[in-house]
TIVO-2410 file (N, C-alpha, C; in nm, 3 decimals):
# residues 84
REC num residu      c1      c2      c3 atome chaine
REC   1      M   4.496  16.294   7.048     N      A
REC   1      M   4.596  16.222   7.123    CA      A
REC   1      M   4.693  16.388   7.139     C      A
REC   2      P   4.734  16.409   7.270     N      A
REC   2      P   4.832  16.539   7.295    CA      A
REC   2      P   4.924  16.549   7.188     C      A
REC   3      K   4.999  16.636   7.137     N      A
REC   3      K   5.123  16.675   7.098    CA      A
REC   3      K   5.212  16.660   7.213     C      A
REC   4      S   5.359  16.629   7.192     N      A
REC   4      S   5.476  16.634   7.260    CA      A
REC   4      S   5.483  16.822   7.206     C      A
REC   5      P   5.559  16.904   7.350     N      A
REC   5      P   5.629  16.991   7.316    CA      A
REC   5      P   5.671  17.051   7.217     C      A
REC   6      K   5.658  17.133   7.093     N      A
REC   6      K   5.799  17.171   7.004    CA      A
REC   6      K   5.965  17.179   7.058     C      A
REC   7      I   5.997  17.129   6.990     N      A
REC   7      I   6.168  17.152   7.036    CA      A
REC   7      I   6.275  17.246   6.949     C      A
REC   8      N   6.358  17.262   7.000     N      A
REC   8      N   6.407  17.341   6.971    CA      A
REC   8      N   6.488  17.288   6.828     C      A
REC   9      P   6.535  17.255   6.730     N      A
REC   9      P   6.641  17.169   6.633    CA      A
REC   9      P   6.729  17.204   6.668     C      A
REC  10      I   6.816  17.287   6.731     N      A
REC  10      I   6.972  17.256   6.783    CA      A
REC  10      I   6.958  17.164   6.901     C      A
REC  11      I   6.899  17.208   6.968     N      A
REC  11      I   6.869  17.091   7.117    CA      A
REC  11      I   6.836  16.939   7.055     C      A
REC  12      A   6.732  16.925   6.955     N      A
REC  12      A   6.702  16.804   6.898    CA      A
REC  12      A   6.808  16.740   6.855     C      A
REC  13      A   6.857  16.803   6.761     N      A
REC  13      A   7.011  16.744   6.710    CA      A
REC  13      A   7.094  16.670   6.832     C      A
REC  14      K   7.089  16.694   6.963     N      A
REC  14      K   7.151  16.679   7.069    CA      A
REC  14      K   7.122  16.554   7.117     C      A
REC  15      L   7.004  16.523   7.097     N      A
REC  15      L   6.913  16.434   7.169    CA      A
REC  15      L   6.977  16.241   7.101     C      A
REC  16      G   6.927  16.163   7.194     N      A
REC  16      G   7.012  16.027   7.151    CA      A
REC  16      G   7.120  15.993   7.203     C      A
REC  17      A   7.163  15.911   7.109     N      A
REC  17      A   7.319  15.817   7.139    CA      A
REC  17      A   7.421  15.915   7.069     C      A
REC  18      T   7.538  15.886   7.220     N      A
REC  18      T   7.632  15.990   7.179    CA      A
REC  18      T   7.756  15.941   7.129     C      A
REC  19      G   7.768  15.771   7.114     N      A
REC  19      G   7.839  15.735   7.072    CA      A
REC  19      G   7.985  15.680   7.201     C      A
REC  20      K   7.949  15.730   7.284     N      A
REC  20      K   8.009  15.691   7.430    CA      A
REC  20      K   7.965  15.599   7.510     C      A
REC  21      F   8.056  15.550   7.569     N      A
REC  21      F   8.043  15.448   7.661    CA      A
REC  21      F   8.109  15.465   7.803     C      A
REC  22      P   8.060  15.553   7.910     N      A
REC  22      P   8.140  15.612   7.995    CA      A
REC  22      P   8.165  15.536   8.114     C      A
REC  23      D   8.077  15.395   8.118     N      A
REC  23      D   8.081  15.359   8.239    CA      A
REC  23      D   8.164  15.222   8.161     C      A
REC  24      G   8.168  15.193   8.055     N      A
REC  24      G   8.222  15.048   8.003    CA      A
REC  24      G   8.075  15.015   7.887     C      A
REC  25      K   8.035  14.934   7.864     N      A
REC  25      K   7.941  14.847   7.786    CA      A
REC  25      K   7.880  14.764   7.930     C      A
REC  26      L   7.814  14.780   7.935     N      A
REC  26      L   7.708  14.721   8.087    CA      A
REC  26      L   7.686  14.572   8.045     C      A
REC  27      T   7.635  14.579   7.941     N      A
REC  27      T   7.558  14.452   7.891    CA      A
REC  27      T   7.604  14.444   7.726     C      A
REC  28      P   7.631  14.291   7.673     N      A
REC  28      P   7.603  14.268   7.534    CA      A
REC  28      P   7.514  14.370   7.424     C      A
REC  29      N   7.418  14.404   7.495     N      A
REC  29      N   7.321  14.523   7.379    CA      A
REC  29      N   7.356  14.645   7.448     C      A
REC  30      D   7.394  14.677   7.522     N      A
REC  30      D   7.426  14.839   7.550    CA      A
REC  30      D   7.508  14.904   7.408     C      A
REC  31      E   7.393  14.994   7.379     N      A
REC  31      E   7.439  15.122   7.270    CA      A
REC  31      E   7.483  15.235   7.323     C      A
REC  32      G   7.540  15.256   7.476     N      A
REC  32      G   7.595  15.378   7.472    CA      A
REC  32      G   7.528  15.470   7.572     C      A
REC  33      E   7.609  15.618   7.584     N      A
REC  33      E   7.539  15.707   7.615    CA      A
REC  33      E   7.403  15.766   7.550     C      A
REC  34      L   7.348  15.825   7.602     N      A
REC  34      L   7.196  15.861   7.559    CA      A
REC  34      L   7.173  16.005   7.633     C      A
REC  35      Q   7.149  16.121   7.560     N      A
REC  35      Q   7.103  16.248   7.580    CA      A
REC  35      Q   7.006  16.255   7.615     C      A
REC  36      L   6.934  16.273   7.677     N      A
REC  36      L   6.751  16.269   7.733    CA      A
REC  36      L   6.729  16.416   7.701     C      A
REC  37      G   6.630  16.432   7.652     N      A
REC  37      G   6.548  16.580   7.700    CA      A
REC  37      G   6.419  16.553   7.791     C      A
REC  38      L   6.369  16.588   7.836     N      A
REC  38      L   6.274  16.653   7.937    CA      A
REC  38      L   6.177  16.771   7.944     C      A
REC  39      A   6.061  16.832   7.876     N      A
REC  39      A   6.005  16.914   7.904    CA      A
REC  39      A   5.851  16.907   7.990     C      A
REC  40      S   5.811  17.038   7.987     N      A
REC  40      S   5.654  16.961   8.033    CA      A
REC  40      S   5.552  17.063   7.953     C      A
REC  41      D   5.467  17.060   7.979     N      A
REC  41      D   5.354  17.144   7.866    CA      A
REC  41      D   5.263  17.194   7.970     C      A
REC  42      S   5.137  17.297   7.919     N      A
REC  42      S   5.065  17.381   7.992    CA      A
REC  42      S   4.949  17.276   8.026     C      A
REC  43      A   4.974  17.154   8.021     N      A
REC  43      A   4.837  17.115   8.096    CA      A
REC  43      A   4.918  16.968   8.217     C      A
REC  44      G   4.992  17.001   8.211     N      A
REC  44      G   5.079  16.930   8.329    CA      A
REC  44      G   5.185  16.807   8.315     C      A
REC  45      R   5.163  16.782   8.175     N      A
REC  45      R   5.244  16.665   8.126    CA      A
REC  45      R   5.393  16.651   8.120     C      A
REC  46      V   5.483  16.596   8.176     N      A
REC  46      V   5.586  16.585   8.179    CA      A
REC  46      V   5.626  16.495   8.037     C      A
REC  47      H   5.704  16.546   7.940     N      A
REC  47      H   5.743  16.470   7.827    CA      A
REC  47      H   5.916  16.434   7.808     C      A
REC  48      F   5.908  16.313   7.797     N      A
REC  48      F   6.068  16.254   7.777    CA      A
REC  48      F   6.108  16.231   7.595     C      A
REC  49      N   6.220  16.289   7.572     N      A
REC  49      N   6.244  16.292   7.434    CA      A
REC  49      N   6.391  16.222   7.462     C      A
REC  50      F   6.426  16.121   7.418     N      A
REC  50      F   6.507  16.004   7.398    CA      A
REC  50      F   6.598  16.030   7.299     C      A
REC  51      G   6.521  16.086   7.193     N      A
REC  51      G   6.619  16.104   7.066    CA      A
REC  51      G   6.612  15.975   6.981     C      A
REC  52      K   6.579  15.861   7.024     N      A
REC  52      K   6.560  15.722   6.928    CA      A
REC  52      K   6.455  15.614   7.037     C      A
REC  53      P   6.452  15.518   6.962     N      A
REC  53      P   6.368  15.383   7.025    CA      A
REC  53      P   6.461  15.366   7.116     C      A
REC  54      I   6.426  15.355   7.274     N      A
REC  54      I   6.507  15.278   7.364    CA      A
REC  54      I   6.412  15.172   7.416     C      A
REC  55      A   6.536  15.050   7.448     N      A
REC  55      A   6.476  14.903   7.531    CA      A
REC  55      A   6.461  14.926   7.681     C      A
REC  56      W   6.565  14.999   7.697     N      A
REC  56      W   6.600  14.993   7.861    CA      A
REC  56      W   6.736  15.101   7.852     C      A
REC  57      F   6.744  15.205   7.992     N      A
REC  57      F   6.869  15.264   8.025    CA      A
REC  57      F   6.879  15.205   8.195     C      A
REC  58      A   7.047  15.279   8.214     N      A
REC  58      A   7.054  15.212   8.329    CA      A
REC  58      A   7.131  15.367   8.331     C      A
REC  59      M   7.155  15.418   8.518     N      A
REC  59      M   7.227  15.492   8.538    CA      A
REC  59      M   7.298  15.492   8.664     C      A
REC  60      E   7.382  15.562   8.730     N      A
REC  60      E   7.423  15.551   8.866    CA      A
REC  60      E   7.354  15.574   8.984     C      A
REC  61      R   7.346  15.576   9.100     N      A
REC  61      R   7.276  15.619   9.205    CA      A
REC  61      R   7.220  15.763   9.191     C      A
REC  62      G   7.329  15.859   9.205     N      A
REC  62      G   7.313  15.976   9.203    CA      A
REC  62      G   7.256  16.056   9.070     C      A
REC  63      Q   7.311  15.992   8.938     N      A
REC  63      Q   7.214  16.062   8.867    CA      A
REC  63      Q   7.082  16.013   8.841     C      A
REC  64      A   7.014  15.896   8.867     N      A
REC  64      A   6.868  15.816   8.902    CA      A
REC  64      A   6.804  15.908   8.993     C      A
REC  65      I   6.847  15.962   9.117     N      A
REC  65      I   6.817  16.085   9.216    CA      A
REC  65      I   6.826  16.204   9.160     C      A
REC  66      D   6.926  16.264   9.068     N      A
REC  66      D   6.896  16.403   8.985    CA      A
REC  66      D   6.827  16.411   8.904     C      A
REC  67      L   6.776  16.312   8.846     N      A
REC  67      L   6.691  16.292   8.752    CA      A
REC  67      L   6.556  16.264   8.800     C      A
REC  68      A   6.522  16.205   8.905     N      A
REC  68      A   6.442  16.190   8.960    CA      A
REC  68      A   6.350  16.358   9.045     C      A
REC  69      R   6.481  16.394   9.037     N      A
REC  69      R   6.421  16.569   9.133    CA      A
REC  69      R   6.376  16.637   8.963     C      A
REC  70      L   6.469  16.619   8.844     N      A
REC  70      L   6.422  16.679   8.759    CA      A
REC  70      L   6.281  16.670   8.693     C      A
REC  71      I   6.270  16.531   8.735     N      A
REC  71      I   6.114  16.515   8.699    CA      A
REC  71      I   6.003  16.579   8.765     C      A
REC  72      L   6.016  16.542   8.895     N      A
REC  72      L   5.924  16.580   9.007    CA      A
REC  72      L   5.945  16.762   8.998     C      A
REC  73      R   6.033  16.821   8.956     N      A
REC  73      R   6.051  16.991   8.916    CA      A
REC  73      R   5.946  17.051   8.782     C      A
REC  74      H   5.993  16.932   8.694     N      A
REC  74      H   5.898  16.968   8.561    CA      A
REC  74      H   5.727  16.919   8.557     C      A
REC  75      A   5.678  16.821   8.695     N      A
REC  75      A   5.554  16.811   8.747    CA      A
REC  75      A   5.513  16.874   8.850     C      A
REC  76      G   5.582  16.999   8.885     N      A
REC  76      G   5.515  17.136   8.955    CA      A
REC  76      G   5.519  17.115   9.140     C      A
REC  77      V   5.637  16.978   9.120     N      A
REC  77      V   5.607  16.980   9.256    CA      A
REC  77      V   5.742  17.075   9.327     C      A
REC  78      K   5.734  17.117   9.446     N      A
REC  78      K   5.793  17.291   9.514    CA      A
REC  78      K   5.917  17.201   9.585     C      A
REC  79      K   5.879  17.097   9.677     N      A
REC  79      K   5.953  17.029   9.761    CA      A
REC  79      K   5.959  16.891   9.746     C      A
REC  80      V   6.089  16.842   9.786     N      A
REC  80      V   6.085  16.746   9.813    CA      A
REC  80      V   6.207  16.719   9.881     C      A
REC  81      E   6.156  16.556  10.008     N      A
REC  81      E   6.239  16.527  10.088    CA      A
REC  81      E   6.319  16.407  10.049     C      A
REC  82      I   6.419  16.396  10.064     N      A
REC  82      I   6.440  16.207   9.987    CA      A
REC  82      I   6.567  16.202  10.124     C      A
REC  83      E   6.547  16.056  10.149     N      A
REC  83      E   6.632  16.044  10.299    CA      A
REC  83      E   6.687  15.941  10.194     C      A
REC  84      L   6.788  15.889  10.248     N      A
REC  84      L   6.862  15.803  10.190    CA      A
REC  84      L   6.897  15.685  10.292     C      A
***
């Protein structure tokens, strides 16, 4: 099984739950804002680090588009056209 990329301990400490609810509590089991880490390795895999186990996450449309672009960039995509 491939190993996840090594992460700087200072960055790792910032991942996971922040204790904030910037959009209020979306559902009764909403645990609040989550800091996400994203990295790619030399084999071309894209790694996500949520800092904790999660069942689901939600974000605003613009945030989803930004995350999609970031994932594609880590996957080595040079140009992306998004039509809304």
